[in-house]
Structures are given as structure tokens and as C-alpha cells.
C-alpha positions in Angstrom: -38.7 -150.4 -3.8 -41.2 -152.9 -2.7 -43.0 -152.1 0.5 -41.7 -154.5 2.3 -38.3 -153.0 1.2 -39.6 -149.6 2.8 -41.1 -151.1 5.5 -37.8 -152.9 6.9 -36.0 -149.8 6.4 -38.4 -147.7 8.1 -38.1 -150.2 11.3 -33.9 -150.9 10.6 -33.4 -147.5 10.3 -35.4 -146.9 14.2 -33.5 -149.6 15.4 -30.4 -148.3 14.2 -30.8 -144.6 15.9 -31.6 -146.6 19.1 -28.2 -148.2 19.1 -25.9 -145.4 17.3 -28.0 -142.1 18.4 -24.7 -140.1 18.0 -23.3 -141.4 14.6 -25.5 -140.0 12.0 -26.8 -143.2 10.8 -28.7 -143.7 7.9 -30.3 -146.5 5.7 -30.0 -145.7 2.6 -31.5 -148.4 0.7 -32.8 -151.6 1.1 -33.4 -155.2 -1.1 -35.2 -158.1 0.8 -34.8 -160.9 -1.4 -38.2 -162.5 -3.2 -38.0 -165.8 -0.6 -38.1 -163.2 2.6 -34.8 -165.1 3.4 -32.6 -162.4 3.3 -32.1 -158.1 3.5 -29.6 -156.4 2.2 -29.1 -153.2 4.1 -27.2 -149.9 2.9 -25.6 -147.6 5.4 -24.4 -144.3 5.3 -23.0 -142.6 8.0 -21.0 -139.1 8.6 -18.5 -140.5 10.8 -16.8 -144.2 10.0 -19.6 -146.3 8.0 -16.9 -149.3 7.9 -16.9 -149.4 11.9 -20.6 -148.7 11.4 -21.3 -151.3 9.2 -19.1 -154.2 11.0 -20.5 -153.0 14.9 -23.9 -153.5 12.9 -22.9 -157.1 11.3 -21.9 -158.3 15.1 -25.7 -156.8 16.0 -27.6 -158.6 13.2 -28.6 -160.9 15.4 -30.2 -158.4 17.9 -31.2 -155.9 15.5 -33.0 -159.4 13.4 -35.3 -160.6 17.3 -36.3 -156.4 17.5 -37.3 -156.4 13.9 -39.2 -159.6 14.6 -41.4 -158.3 17.2 -41.9 -155.4 15.4 -43.1 -156.8 11.8 -45.7 -158.9 10.9 -44.4 -160.9 8.6 -44.0 -164.6 8.2 -40.8 -164.7 8.0 -38.3 -162.1 9.1 -35.2 -162.2 6.6 -31.0 -162.2 8.0 -29.8 -158.9 7.8 -26.7 -158.2 5.6 -25.2 -154.5 6.3 -23.0 -153.0 3.8 -21.4 -149.6 3.5 -23.1 -147.3 1.4 -19.5 -144.9 -0.5 -22.3 -143.0 -2.6 -22.0 -139.9 -0.5 -18.1 -139.9 -0.4 -17.9 -140.9 -4.5 -19.8 -137.9 -5.1 -17.9 -135.4 -2.8 -14.5 -136.7 -4.5 -16.2 -136.2 -8.3 -17.6 -132.6 -7.1 -14.3 -132.0 -6.2 -12.6 -132.8 -8.9 -14.7 -131.1 -10.6 -13.9 -127.8 -8.8 -10.2 -128.7 -9.0 -10.9 -128.6 -13.1 -12.8 -125.8 -13.0 -10.0 -123.8 -11.0 -7.5 -124.5 -13.4 -8.7 -122.5 -16.0 
């Protein structure tokens, strides 16, 4: 991950903590395009990650305005939120392994 990606990850995490204080939302990955036009942000959550992503997409403009005030950059990327299902997939795989091992 590039340094600017890490900065955006940290700052967006802070913003999401303010807007979703009781949802345990985490930013798992950020990829900012080379021209700084777009930032793809992967979100994970203990509850309904799809709802958090929908709500984040609705507030993307507000989040970008907040980000513009905290970043010292010539350009602030447009924010694009996606769900990160890695934890869900890992849990399903672990469950399958445990089920297979238990049936021997």
C-alpha cells in the first residue's frame, strides 16, 4: 500500500467512526488511483456490511469534504465504497473444514 493510500485509510476510518460509532466499521483496504481522482475503499463490519456501504455511498460527498479539510493534497479523490467479505468467506471456509473434520 502506498503512503497516500495509508493516509486516506486512516482519515476515512476516523470519519466512519464519527458517523457510525456503534457499528464497528473498519476500513480494510484503500486503493487510490495514480492520478488521485478516485479512492476505492473496502469496508468490513460486524453487523450488516451492505447497509454500511449503502449509507457510506450516500454520504460520500460529505466524507470527501471532511477529508479535504484534513488532507494536505493537491487533489482529494472521489470516494467509492465496497464491501469486504473476506471475514465472512473465511468463516464459511473454517466452518466447512470443521464440519469435514468432525464427520470422519
